[in-house]
C-alpha positions in Angstrom: 63.5 76.4 51.9 66.5 74.8 50.3 67.1 77.8 47.7 66.4 80.3 50.3 69.2 78.7 52.4 71.6 78.4 49.1 70.7 82.2 48.9 71.9 82.8 52.8 74.8 80.9 52.4 76.3 82.3 49.3 75.4 86.0 51.0 77.2 85.2 53.9 79.7 83.6 52.2 80.8 86.9 50.3 80.1 89.1 53.5 82.7 87.0 55.3 85.3 86.5 52.6 85.4 90.2 51.9 85.8 91.5 55.5 88.4 88.8 56.5 90.4 90.1 53.3 89.8 94.0 54.6 90.9 92.2 58.4 94.1 90.8 57.1 95.0 93.1 53.9 94.0 96.5 56.0 91.4 98.8 54.3 92.3 101.3 51.9 92.8 105.2 53.0 89.1 106.3 52.0 87.5 103.0 53.6 89.7 103.8 56.9 87.4 106.3 58.5 84.4 103.9 58.2 86.3 100.9 59.3 88.3 102.3 62.3 87.4 99.7 64.8 90.0 97.2 62.3 93.0 99.4 63.7 91.3 99.2 67.0 92.4 95.0 67.2 95.4 93.6 67.9 97.6 92.7 65.1 97.6 88.9 66.4 93.9 88.8 66.9 93.1 90.7 63.6 95.2 87.9 61.7 93.2 85.2 63.5 89.9 86.5 63.0 90.5 87.5 59.4 91.9 84.2 58.6 89.0 82.5 60.5 86.7 84.7 58.2 88.2 83.5 55.0 88.1 79.8 55.9 84.4 80.1 57.4 83.1 82.4 54.1 84.9 79.3 52.0 83.9 76.4 54.6 79.9 77.9 54.3 80.0 77.0 50.5 82.4 74.6 49.2 81.6 71.3 51.3 77.8 71.4 50.7 78.3 72.6 47.0 80.6 70.0 46.2 79.0 67.0 48.5 82.4 66.4 50.0 82.1 66.1 53.9 79.0 68.4 53.9 78.6 68.4 57.7 81.5 70.9 57.7 79.1 73.4 56.5 77.1 73.6 59.2 80.3 73.4 61.7 81.8 76.4 59.5 78.2 78.1 60.4 78.7 77.2 63.9 81.9 78.8 64.1 81.5 82.0 62.6 78.3 82.2 65.2 81.0 82.2 67.9 83.2 84.6 66.0 80.0 87.1 65.7 79.3 86.7 69.4 82.8 88.1 69.7 82.4 90.8 67.6 79.1 91.8 68.9 80.7 91.9 72.5 83.7 94.1 71.0 81.5 96.7 69.3 79.5 96.8 72.5 82.3 98.1 74.5 82.9 100.8 71.5 79.3 101.6 71.4 79.0 101.0 67.6 75.4 100.4 67.6 74.7 99.9 63.5 77.7 97.2 63.9 75.8 95.3 66.7 72.5 95.4 64.7 74.1 94.3 61.4 76.4 91.3 63.3 72.7 90.2 65.1 71.4 89.9 61.8 74.6 88.1 60.4 74.6 85.8 63.7 70.5 85.0 63.2 71.5 84.1 59.6 74.8 81.9 60.5 72.7 80.1 63.2 69.9 79.4 60.9 72.6 77.8 58.2 74.0 75.5 61.1 70.5 74.2 62.6 69.3 74.0 59.0 72.6 71.8 57.4 73.3 69.9 60.3 73.8 66.6 58.7 
């Protein structure tokens, strides 16, 4: 089970760091059609969300990997769960059903990590 959790942690860390970077840097013109919802988010909320995703992605791996304050991994996963609930409600409003399913999957993985890594 530990190996599976590590795989999920690195996978989620990659997804959240990449998406957080997109939220802060704004996507390239080639990706703007696919990620049009990013422009619909107010600038302050977009900066907060992008920063939270970047820090949450790092927090999924770094504390548990280094052994320094490993409880932060479960707290980061719990924070990302709250962020994902907000993302799901945002995508429900815009009727983006593919994004809702993707966020529900991420929510399930983040919840699994939060509950299993709770020290």
